[in-house]
LOTORMAR-989049 format. One line per field, with one value per residue (C-alpha): x, y, z; residue in one letter. Coordinates in Angstrom, 1 decimal, always signed. Example, Ala and Ser with C-alpha at 12.3 -4.5 7.8 and 13.67 -1.06 7.14 Angstrom:
2
px: c(+12.3:+13.7)
py: c(-4.5:-1.1)
pz: c(+7.8:+7.1)
torza: c(A:S)
***
This chain:
399
px: c(+11.9:+9.7:+7.5:+9.7:+12.7:+10.9:+13.1:+13.9:+12.0:+12.9:+12.3:+9.8:+7.7:+7.6:+6.7:+3.8:+2.4:+2.5:+1.2:-1.9:-2.4:-1.7:-4.5:-7.0:-6.3:-9.1:-10.0:-7.0:-3.8:-5.6:-7.4:-4.0:-2.6:-5.5:-4.8:-1.1:-1.9:-4.3:-1.8:+1.6:+0.8:-2.2:-1.8:+1.9:+3.3:+6.2:+6.2:+4.3:+1.4:+3.7:+6.4:+3.8:+2.2:+5.7:+6.4:+3.1:+3.6:+7.1:+5.8:+2.9:+5.5:+7.5:+6.5:+5.3:+2.9:+2.6:+1.2:+3.8:+6.6:+5.3:+5.2:+8.7:+10.0:+8.3:+9.9:+13.2:+12.8:+11.8:+14.2:+16.7:+17.0:+15.7:+12.7:+12.0:+12.2:+9.9:+7.3:+7.2:+7.1:+4.4:+2.2:+2.5:+2.6:-1.0:-2.7:+0.0:-0.5:-4.3:-3.9:-1.4:-3.8:-6.6:-4.5:-3.7:-7.5:-7.9:-11.1:-10.2:-12.6:-15.7:-18.6:-21.2:-19.2:-16.1:-18.0:-19.7:-16.4:-15.0:-18.0:-17.6:-13.9:-14.7:-17.1:-14.2:-12.1:-14.8:-14.5:-10.7:-10.4:-13.0:-11.2:-7.9:-9.4:-10.8:-7.6:-5.3:-7.5:-7.4:-3.6:-2.6:-5.3:-5.7:-6.2:-8.3:-5.4:-4.6:-8.2:-8.6:-5.7:-7.3:-10.6:-8.8:-7.2:-10.6:-11.9:-8.7:-9.0:-12.7:-12.2:-9.0:-9.5:-6.7:-3.1:-2.7:-5.3:-3.5:-0.1:-1.7:-3.4:-0.1:+1.8:-0.9:-0.9:+2.8:+2.9:+0.1:+2.0:+5.1:+2.9:+0.7:+2.3:+5.8:+4.8:+4.3:+7.9:+9.8:+13.5:+13.9:+12.1:+13.6:+15.3:+13.6:+15.6:+16.4:+19.3:+20.3:+23.7:+24.3:+26.4:+23.6:+21.2:+23.4:+23.8:+20.0:+19.5:+22.1:+20.5:+17.1:+18.5:+20.7:+17.7:+15.4:+17.8:+19.6:+16.7:+15.1:+18.4:+19.1:+15.6:+16.0:+19.5:+18.7:+15.8:+15.0:+11.5:+12.7:+14.5:+11.4:+9.2:+11.6:+11.7:+7.9:+7.1:+10.0:+9.0:+5.4:+6.4:+8.9:+6.7:+3.5:+2.2:-0.8:-0.7:-2.3:-5.2:-3.0:-0.6:-3.3:-3.2:+0.6:+0.3:-2.5:-0.3:+2.7:+1.0:-2.2:-1.1:+2.0:-0.1:+1.4:-2.0:-5.5:-7.8:-10.4:-7.8:-6.5:-9.9:-10.7:-7.5:-8.2:-11.6:-10.1:-7.5:-10.3:-11.7:-8.6:-6.6:-3.2:-1.6:-3.1:+0.4:+0.2:-1.9:+1.5:+1.8:-1.4:-0.1:+3.2:+1.5:-0.9:+1.7:+1.9:+5.6:+6.6:+4.4:+2.1:+4.8:+5.5:+8.8:+6.9:+4.7:+7.7:+9.6:+6.8:+6.0:+9.5:+10.1:+7.0:+7.8:+11.6:+11.8:+9.6:+11.6:+15.0:+13.8:+12.6:+16.0:+17.7:+15.8:+15.7:+19.3:+18.4:+15.0:+16.0:+18.1:+15.3:+12.7:+14.9:+14.8:+12.3:+10.9:+10.7:+8.7:+6.2:+6.0:+5.4:+2.7:+0.8:+1.4:+0.3:-2.9:-3.4:-2.9:-5.8:-7.9:-6.9:-7.8:-11.1:-12.0:-11.0:-13.3:-16.2:-14.7:-13.8:-14.0:-17.6:-19.1:-17.7:-18.7:-21.8:-24.7:-27.5:-28.5:-27.1:-23.6:-23.9:-24.8:-21.9:-19.4:-20.6:-20.2:-16.6:-15.9:-17.3:-15.3:-12.1:-12.7:-14.8:-14.0:-10.4:-10.4:-7.4:-7.9:-7.6:-10.5:-12.6:-11.7:-12.9:-16.1:-17.1:-16.0:-18.5:-21.1:-20.5:-21.5:-24.7:-25.8:-25.3:-27.1)
py: c(-19.6:-16.4:-15.3:-12.3:-14.6:-17.1:-19.1:-17.3:-18.2:-18.2:-15.6:-17.8:-18.2:-14.4:-13.8:-16.3:-14.9:-11.3:-12.1:-13.6:-10.4:-8.2:-10.0:-9.7:-6.8:-4.3:-1.4:+1.0:+1.1:+0.6:-2.5:-3.8:-3.7:-5.8:-8.3:-8.4:-9.0:-11.9:-13.5:-12.9:-12.5:-14.8:-17.5:-17.7:-16.3:-14.6:-12.0:-11.3:-8.9:-6.5:-6.5:-6.0:-3.1:-1.5:-1.8:-0.3:+2.7:+3.3:+3.3:+5.6:+8.2:+8.0:+9.6:+7.2:+4.4:+2.9:-0.5:-1.1:-0.1:-2.6:-5.3:-4.4:-4.6:-7.9:-9.3:-8.0:-9.6:-12.9:-13.4:-10.4:-7.9:-10.4:-11.0:-7.3:-6.9:-10.0:-8.6:-5.2:-6.7:-9.3:-6.9:-4.1:-5.8:-7.1:-3.7:-2.0:-4.4:-3.9:-0.1:-0.2:-2.3:+0.1:+3.0:+1.2:+0.7:-3.0:-2.3:-5.0:-3.6:-3.7:-6.2:-7.2:-10.2:-8.2:-5.5:-8.1:-9.6:-6.2:-5.4:-8.7:-8.0:-4.6:-6.3:-8.7:-5.7:-5.0:-8.5:-8.4:-5.0:-5.9:-9.1:-7.2:-4.5:-7.2:-9.2:-6.2:-4.6:-7.8:-7.9:-4.3:-2.7:-5.2:-2.5:+0.6:+3.0:+1.7:+1.2:+4.9:+5.8:+3.9:+5.7:+9.0:+8.1:+7.4:+10.8:+12.4:+10.8:+11.7:+15.3:+15.9:+14.3:+13.1:+12.1:+14.9:+13.3:+9.9:+11.4:+13.5:+10.4:+8.4:+11.4:+11.8:+8.1:+8.0:+10.9:+9.3:+6.0:+7.8:+9.1:+6.1:+2.9:+2.9:+0.1:-2.3:-2.0:-5.3:-5.7:-8.8:-7.6:-9.7:-8.0:-8.0:-9.8:-6.7:-7.6:-3.9:-2.7:+0.8:+1.6:+0.5:+2.7:+5.7:+5.1:+4.9:+8.1:+9.9:+8.5:+9.8:+13.3:+13.3:+12.3:+14.8:+17.7:+16.5:+15.5:+18.9:+20.5:+18.0:+18.3:+22.1:+22.0:+19.3:+19.4:+15.7:+14.5:+11.4:+13.4:+15.6:+12.6:+11.0:+14.3:+14.7:+11.2:+11.0:+14.3:+13.1:+10.0:+11.8:+14.6:+12.9:+11.4:+9.2:+7.1:+7.0:+9.4:+12.2:+12.0:+12.7:+16.5:+16.4:+14.1:+16.3:+19.4:+17.6:+15.7:+17.6:+21.2:+20.4:+19.0:+15.5:+13.9:+15.3:+16.1:+13.6:+10.9:+11.6:+11.3:+8.1:+6.5:+7.5:+5.9:+2.7:+2.7:+2.6:-0.6:-2.8:-4.4:-3.4:+0.0:+3.2:+4.4:+2.1:+4.8:+6.1:+3.2:+4.3:+7.9:+6.8:+4.6:+7.5:+10.3:+12.0:+13.0:+9.3:+8.0:+6.0:+3.3:+0.5:+2.3:+5.3:+3.1:+1.3:+4.6:+6.4:+3.3:+2.8:+6.5:+7.1:+4.1:+4.7:+7.5:+5.8:+2.6:+4.5:+6.2:+2.9:+1.3:+4.4:+4.0:+0.2:-0.2:+1.9:+0.4:-2.5:-0.2:+2.3:-0.4:-1.6:+1.7:+1.8:+5.1:+3.9:+0.8:+3.0:+5.3:+2.4:+0.9:+4.2:+4.4:+0.9:+1.5:+4.5:+2.3:+0.2:+3.3:+4.4:+1.0:+1.1:+4.5:+3.4:+0.4:+2.8:+5.4:+4.5:+0.7:+0.3:+3.3:+2.3:-1.4:-1.8:-0.5:-2.5:-5.6:-8.0:-6.6:-6.5:-10.2:-11.0:-9.1:-10.8:-14.1:-13.3:-12.1:-15.4:-17.5:-15.7:-15.5:-18.7:-21.2:-19.9:-20.1:-18.5:-15.1:-16.3:-18.7:-16.0:-13.8:-16.5:-17.1:-13.4:-12.6:-15.2:-13.8:-10.4:-11.7:-13.2:-10.0:-7.8:-10.0)
pz: c(+16.8:+16.9:+14.0:+13.6:+12.8:+10.6:+8.3:+5.1:+1.9:-1.7:-4.4:-6.2:-3.0:-2.5:-6.2:-6.1:-2.9:-4.0:-7.6:-6.1:-4.1:-7.1:-8.9:-6.2:-3.8:-4.4:-2.1:-2.0:+0.2:+3.5:+2.2:+0.8:+4.3:+5.4:+2.7:+3.6:+7.3:+6.5:+4.1:+5.8:+9.5:+10.0:+7.4:+6.4:+9.7:+8.0:+10.8:+14.1:+14.5:+16.4:+13.8:+11.0:+12.8:+13.4:+9.7:+8.7:+11.1:+9.6:+6.0:+6.9:+8.0:+4.7:+1.4:-1.3:-1.6:+1.9:+0.9:-1.8:+0.7:+3.2:+0.6:-0.6:+3.0:+3.6:+0.4:+1.6:+5.0:+3.5:+0.6:+0.5:-2.3:-4.9:-2.7:-2.4:-6.2:-6.7:-4.2:-5.9:-9.4:-8.6:-6.7:-9.3:-12.6:-12.9:-12.6:-14.6:-17.5:-17.4:-17.5:-20.3:-22.4:-21.5:-22.7:-25.9:-26.6:-25.6:-23.6:-21.0:-18.4:-20.5:-20.2:-17.6:-16.3:-15.8:-14.0:-11.8:-10.9:-10.1:-7.9:-6.0:-5.4:-4.0:-1.5:-0.7:+0.4:+3.0:+4.5:+4.4:+6.1:+8.7:+9.5:+9.8:+12.1:+14.3:+14.6:+15.0:+17.6:+19.7:+19.5:+19.5:+21.6:+24.5:+27.3:+27.7:+27.1:+23.7:+22.8:+23.6:+21.4:+18.5:+19.1:+19.1:+15.8:+14.3:+15.3:+14.0:+10.6:+10.4:+11.4:+9.4:+5.9:+3.6:+4.3:+6.9:+9.1:+8.9:+9.7:+12.5:+13.9:+14.1:+15.6:+18.3:+18.9:+19.2:+21.7:+23.7:+23.7:+25.1:+28.0:+28.6:+27.4:+29.1:+31.5:+28.6:+27.1:+26.4:+26.9:+24.7:+21.5:+18.7:+15.7:+12.4:+9.6:+7.5:+5.2:+4.5:+5.5:+6.8:+3.7:+1.4:+3.4:+3.1:-0.7:-1.0:+0.8:-1.3:-4.5:-3.3:-2.8:-5.9:-8.2:-6.5:-7.1:-10.2:-12.4:-12.6:-13.4:-16.2:-17.5:-17.6:-19.2:-21.7:-24.2:-23.6:-23.2:-21.5:-18.8:-18.4:-17.9:-15.4:-13.4:-13.4:-12.1:-9.7:-8.0:-7.9:-6.0:-3.7:-2.5:-1.7:+1.6:+1.8:-1.3:-4.7:-4.5:-3.1:-6.0:-8.6:-8.4:-8.8:-11.8:-13.3:-13.0:-14.7:-17.5:-18.3:-17.9:-19.9:-22.7:-22.6:-21.9:-22.5:-19.6:-20.8:-21.2:-17.7:-16.1:-18.1:-17.0:-13.3:-13.5:-14.9:-12.1:-9.6:-11.1:-10.8:-8.0:-6.8:-6.1:-7.5:-8.4:-11.4:-12.9:-13.9:-16.4:-18.1:-18.4:-19.7:-22.4:-23.3:-23.5:-26.9:-26.6:-26.1:-28.9:-26.7:-26.1:-23.7:-23.0:-21.7:-19.5:-17.9:-17.4:-15.7:-13.5:-12.3:-11.6:-9.5:-7.3:-7.0:-4.5:-1.9:-2.1:-1.9:+1.3:+2.8:+2.2:+3.7:+6.9:+7.4:+8.7:+11.7:+12.4:+14.7:+16.9:+17.1:+18.1:+21.0:+22.9:+25.8:+24.7:+21.1:+22.2:+24.1:+21.0:+18.7:+20.9:+20.7:+16.9:+16.4:+18.2:+16.0:+12.9:+14.1:+14.4:+10.9:+9.5:+11.3:+9.9:+6.4:+6.7:+6.4:+4.0:+1.3:+1.5:+2.8:+1.0:-2.4:-2.2:+0.0:-2.1:-0.6:+1.4:-1.2:-0.9:+2.9:+3.0:+0.6:+2.7:+5.9:+4.3:+3.4:+7.0:+8.5:+5.9:+7.1:+10.8:+11.6:+8.8:+8.4:+4.6:+2.9:+1.4:-2.2:-1.7:-0.2:-3.2:-5.7:-3.8:-3.4:-7.0:-8.2:-5.8:-7.4:-10.8:-9.3:-7.5:-10.5:-13.0)
torza: c(M:S:D:D:Q:A:S:P:G:C:T:R:E:V:F:R:A:F:L:L:L:G:L:T:S:F:G:G:P:I:A:H:L:G:Y:F:R:T:E:F:V:E:R:R:R:W:L:S:E:Q:A:Y:A:D:L:V:A:L:C:Q:F:L:P:G:P:A:S:S:Q:V:G:F:A:M:G:L:M:R:A:G:P:R:G:A:A:A:A:W:T:A:F:T:L:P:S:A:I:V:L:V:L:F:A:L:G:A:G:V:L:D:G:P:I:S:Q:G:I:I:H:G:L:K:V:T:A:V:A:I:V:A:H:A:V:W:G:M:A:R:S:L:C:P:D:P:R:R:A:G:I:A:L:A:A:V:F:T:V:V:L:V:S:G:P:L:G:Q:V:A:A:I:V:I:G:A:L:A:G:M:A:L:C:R:A:H:T:E:S:D:M:P:D:L:P:L:P:V:T:T:R:A:G:H:L:A:G:L:A:F:V:A:L:L:V:G:L:P:L:L:A:W:A:T:P:S:T:T:L:A:V:M:D:A:F:Y:R:A:G:A:L:V:F:G:G:G:H:V:V:L:P:L:L:E:A:E:V:V:Q:S:G:W:V:G:A:D:E:F:L:T:G:Y:G:A:A:Q:A:I:P:G:P:L:F:T:F:A:A:Y:L:G:A:A:M:A:P:L:G:G:S:L:F:G:A:A:L:A:L:V:M:I:F:L:P:G:M:L:L:L:V:A:V:L:P:H:W:N:R:F:R:R:W:D:S:A:Q:A:L:M:R:G:A:N:A:A:V:V:G:I:L:G:A:A:L:Y:Q:P:V:W:T:S:A:I:L:G:P:R:E:F:A:L:A:L:T:G:F:L:L:L:S:V:W:K:L:P:A:W:A:V:V:V:I:L:A:S:G:G:I:L:I:T:M)
***
């Protein structure tokens, strides 16, 4: 039995695995993809390197939070719709709870020990991403052509900053794969276990469009603050490529310029979101909890959180029923080989900016990151153990 067709798991198993990642995955969406690869490709073997890279490339093309979409898809593949819900909930909930508490004035991020742990976990992200780049490069760039595509992706991301550079790198890599990697296509590529029917995919696509068009009309026609909030956060999640940092200008325009949240509150919450693990889209929970029109309620936090993630998940479900058929085409396989090599390049570029530059402030941090890399690659420790060790080291180097 191949890794792509591993035996299905249970919802509880998926929830536990993603909860651990939700508590420890620092470093932003690219770092999250490194954590996912270490845990689910290398350690648990839920899917193969090739299948994982295909999934990452697909989610990079879609609007929404790419790392959360990859996690949602892996939960779906492992334990069906309940597994998808468990993966999203477990990965999202820890950071959302912390940000809601912060919005309500709990001060959960204060104190030297907390800051030391956070610093150590940021260094952990360096080790995790470096390990992922090394492993994926060996598997997905085994020849000079694909290594060249990965290098071209690095230059593309460096020269064209932001999500436009990432999408351009994947497009260029895919086109290069079509031209250079046709000799490597496989006729017996196994299907991924995607329990989504064509009908469900069509319904998800219709729901995405209906909400995108219908919510603004309802918010305009009805003087309801709840509908206006739903519309604002849904549109922010539906119209953004590249993940959390890119959604910030959209959110600022919706919640600050409308007077729902003050400018100082917005920036304070954004700073707090940088200091916690998990997806940056959970910043929406902070905004929902801090909104004056909703009275600073938990209801507002939950509403904003669900609405900003919903469009990306609906689009993913709409596309997945067609994914296996697409992957079997010879031209598509060549395209994906180039795109996967580009993903390695994007991950390599992100290893420096923002992962390295935000965490490695001196020789102590470098030594700690190198320790984490060796623990993962040589001693084969699980990611959670490396997280505990480096978090403790973070306290020591900041004292």
